[in-house]
C-alpha positions as CSV (number, residue, x, y, z in Angstrom):
1,M,-21.3,-4.0,6.8
2,K,-21.1,-4.4,10.5
3,G,-17.3,-4.6,10.6
4,D,-17.0,-1.4,8.5
5,S,-19.3,0.5,10.8
6,N,-17.4,-0.7,13.9
7,E,-14.1,0.4,12.3
8,Q,-15.6,3.8,11.4
9,A,-16.9,4.2,15.0
10,L,-13.4,3.3,16.3
11,L,-11.8,5.9,14.0
12,K,-14.3,8.6,15.2
13,A,-13.6,7.7,18.8
14,L,-9.8,7.9,18.1
15,A,-10.3,11.3,16.5
16,S,-12.1,12.5,19.6
17,N,-9.2,11.5,21.8
18,D,-11.0,8.4,23.3
19,S,-8.3,6.5,25.1
20,K,-10.3,3.2,24.9
21,A,-10.3,3.5,21.1
22,A,-6.5,3.9,21.1
23,E,-6.2,1.0,23.5
24,T,-8.4,-1.2,21.3
25,I,-6.3,-0.5,18.2
26,Y,-3.1,-1.1,20.2
27,K,-4.4,-4.5,21.6
28,D,-5.6,-5.6,18.1
29,N,-2.5,-4.6,16.2
30,F,0.7,-4.3,18.2
31,N,1.6,-8.0,18.3
32,M,1.3,-8.2,14.5
33,V,3.7,-5.2,14.1
34,L,6.0,-6.5,16.8
35,A,6.3,-9.9,14.9
36,F,7.0,-8.1,11.6
37,I,9.7,-5.9,13.1
38,L,11.3,-8.7,15.1
39,N,11.4,-10.9,12.0
40,N,13.1,-8.1,10.1
41,N,16.1,-7.3,12.3
42,G,14.3,-5.1,14.8
43,T,13.8,-5.0,18.6
44,Y,10.8,-4.7,20.9
45,D,11.7,-1.0,21.6
46,E,11.9,-0.3,17.9
47,A,8.6,-2.0,17.3
48,R,7.1,0.2,20.0
49,D,8.5,3.4,18.4
50,I,7.3,2.4,15.0
51,F,3.8,1.5,16.3
52,Q,3.6,4.8,18.1
53,E,4.5,6.7,14.9
54,A,1.8,4.7,13.0
55,M,-0.8,5.6,15.8
56,I,0.1,9.2,15.4
57,T,-0.4,9.0,11.7
58,L,-3.7,7.2,12.1
59,Y,-4.9,9.8,14.7
60,Q,-4.0,12.7,12.4
61,K,-5.7,11.0,9.4
62,A,-8.8,10.2,11.6
63,K,-9.0,13.9,12.6
64,S,-9.0,14.9,8.9
65,E,-12.4,15.4,7.4
66,T,-11.3,14.3,4.0
67,F,-9.8,10.9,5.1
68,V,-11.6,7.8,4.0
69,L,-10.3,4.5,5.2
70,T,-10.6,2.1,2.3
71,S,-9.2,-1.0,4.2
72,Q,-9.4,-2.5,7.6
73,I,-7.6,-0.5,10.4
74,K,-5.2,-3.4,10.9
75,T,-4.3,-3.3,7.2
76,Y,-3.7,0.4,7.4
77,V,-1.7,0.2,10.6
78,Y,0.4,-2.7,9.4
79,S,1.1,-0.9,6.1
80,V,2.2,2.3,7.8
81,C,4.4,0.4,10.2
82,R,5.9,-1.6,7.4
83,R,6.6,1.5,5.4
84,L,8.2,3.3,8.4
85,W,10.3,0.2,9.3
86,L,11.5,-0.3,5.7
87,K,12.4,3.4,5.6
88,R,14.3,3.1,8.9
89,L,16.2,0.0,7.5
90,Q,17.1,2.0,4.4
91,Q,18.5,4.8,6.6
92,I,20.5,2.3,8.6
93,G,21.8,0.8,5.3
94,K,23.0,4.2,4.2
95,T,25.1,4.5,7.3
96,G,26.9,1.2,6.5
97,T,25.4,-1.4,8.7
98,G,24.9,-3.9,5.9
99,I,21.4,-3.5,4.6
100,E,21.9,-3.4,0.9
101,N,19.7,-3.7,-2.3
102,F,16.6,-3.0,-0.3
103,E,13.5,-2.3,-2.3
104,S,10.9,0.0,-0.8
105,I,7.2,-0.6,-1.5
106,A,4.6,2.2,-1.5
107,V,2.0,2.0,1.2
108,E,-0.7,2.0,-1.5
109,D,0.7,-1.1,-3.1
110,D,1.0,-2.8,0.2
111,L,-2.6,-1.9,1.0
112,E,-3.8,-3.2,-2.3
113,I,-2.1,-6.5,-1.7
114,H,-3.6,-6.9,1.8
115,E,-7.1,-5.9,0.5
116,R,-6.9,-8.5,-2.2
117,K,-5.8,-11.2,0.3
118,N,-8.6,-10.2,2.6
119,A,-11.1,-10.4,-0.3
120,E,-9.7,-13.9,-1.2
121,L,-9.9,-15.0,2.4
122,G,-13.5,-13.8,2.5
123,I,-14.4,-15.8,-0.6
124,M,-12.6,-18.9,0.9
125,D,-14.6,-18.5,4.1
126,R,-17.9,-18.3,2.2
127,A,-16.9,-21.3,0.1
128,L,-16.0,-23.3,3.2
129,N,-19.3,-22.3,4.9
130,S,-21.3,-23.4,1.8
131,L,-19.4,-26.7,1.5
132,G,-21.6,-28.5,4.0
133,E,-20.9,-31.4,6.3
134,P,-19.0,-33.6,6.8
135,C,-16.6,-31.9,4.3
136,K,-16.3,-28.7,6.3
137,S,-15.5,-30.5,9.6
138,L,-13.1,-32.9,7.9
139,L,-11.1,-30.2,6.2
140,E,-11.0,-28.2,9.4
141,A,-9.9,-31.2,11.4
142,F,-7.0,-31.8,9.0
143,Y,-5.9,-28.3,8.1
144,I,-6.8,-26.3,11.3
145,E,-6.8,-28.8,14.1
146,R,-3.8,-30.7,12.4
147,K,-5.3,-34.1,13.1
148,S,-3.7,-37.1,11.5
149,M,-5.6,-39.2,9.0
150,D,-5.9,-42.0,11.5
151,Q,-7.5,-39.6,14.0
152,I,-9.9,-38.3,11.3
153,A,-10.8,-41.9,10.2
154,S,-11.7,-42.7,13.8
155,S,-13.6,-39.4,14.5
156,F,-15.6,-39.5,11.2
157,G,-16.2,-43.3,11.2
158,Y,-14.1,-44.2,8.1
159,T,-12.8,-47.8,8.0
160,N,-9.2,-46.6,7.6
161,A,-6.9,-43.7,7.0
162,D,-6.8,-44.3,3.3
163,N,-10.6,-43.9,3.0
164,A,-10.4,-40.7,5.1
165,K,-7.7,-39.4,2.8
166,N,-9.8,-40.1,-0.3
167,Q,-12.7,-38.3,1.3
168,K,-10.5,-35.3,2.2
169,Y,-9.3,-35.1,-1.4
170,K,-12.9,-35.1,-2.7
171,C,-13.9,-32.4,-0.2
172,L,-10.9,-30.4,-1.1
173,M,-11.8,-30.6,-4.8
174,R,-15.4,-29.5,-4.0
175,L,-14.0,-26.6,-1.9
176,K,-11.7,-25.6,-4.8
177,K,-14.6,-25.7,-7.2
178,L,-16.8,-23.5,-4.9
179,F,-13.9,-21.0,-4.4
180,F,-13.2,-20.6,-8.0
181,S,-16.9,-20.3,-9.0
182,Q,-17.0,-17.3,-6.6
183,Y,-13.6,-15.9,-7.5
184,N,-13.5,-13.5,-10.4
185,I,-10.0,-13.9,-11.9
186,G,-10.3,-10.8,-14.0
187,E,-10.4,-8.4,-11.1
């Protein structure tokens, strides 16, 4: 896959001390980590520290000849940052700042969850792309562009919002059928 080879090339560049690789990983992932830490009682400086620790971990892993990345870089970085932040929150909780009953999740479990979600999103993307027109555009207009039923009726030439709503429902049912025909529940 093209994405996998790009990620492997990025890891190799990081392992060989390529500052552009580190910069790319930073640009692609820091805001995600920042949002997570800010939403979980952290500050910008703490997010920077945690992200730096994760980059060091990724760099050390990338330099190892035995390391095989089995997920996207963003999934790995997020999981490491999440684990480090949860660990820090536990340490703070032990000193009595009010974090109690906190359950730690292993990075491997977190990676598995993210990989499964990425796989499901891939299946949904394929199902949406195979849906065809006008259903694809109609669903995108409603769910992504957040257009109202009146706007959709006007854009797509339906006589009123109720007709557009009925068509959206039919398209959604077709998408659901396509998704579940590709989705193997047993895995």
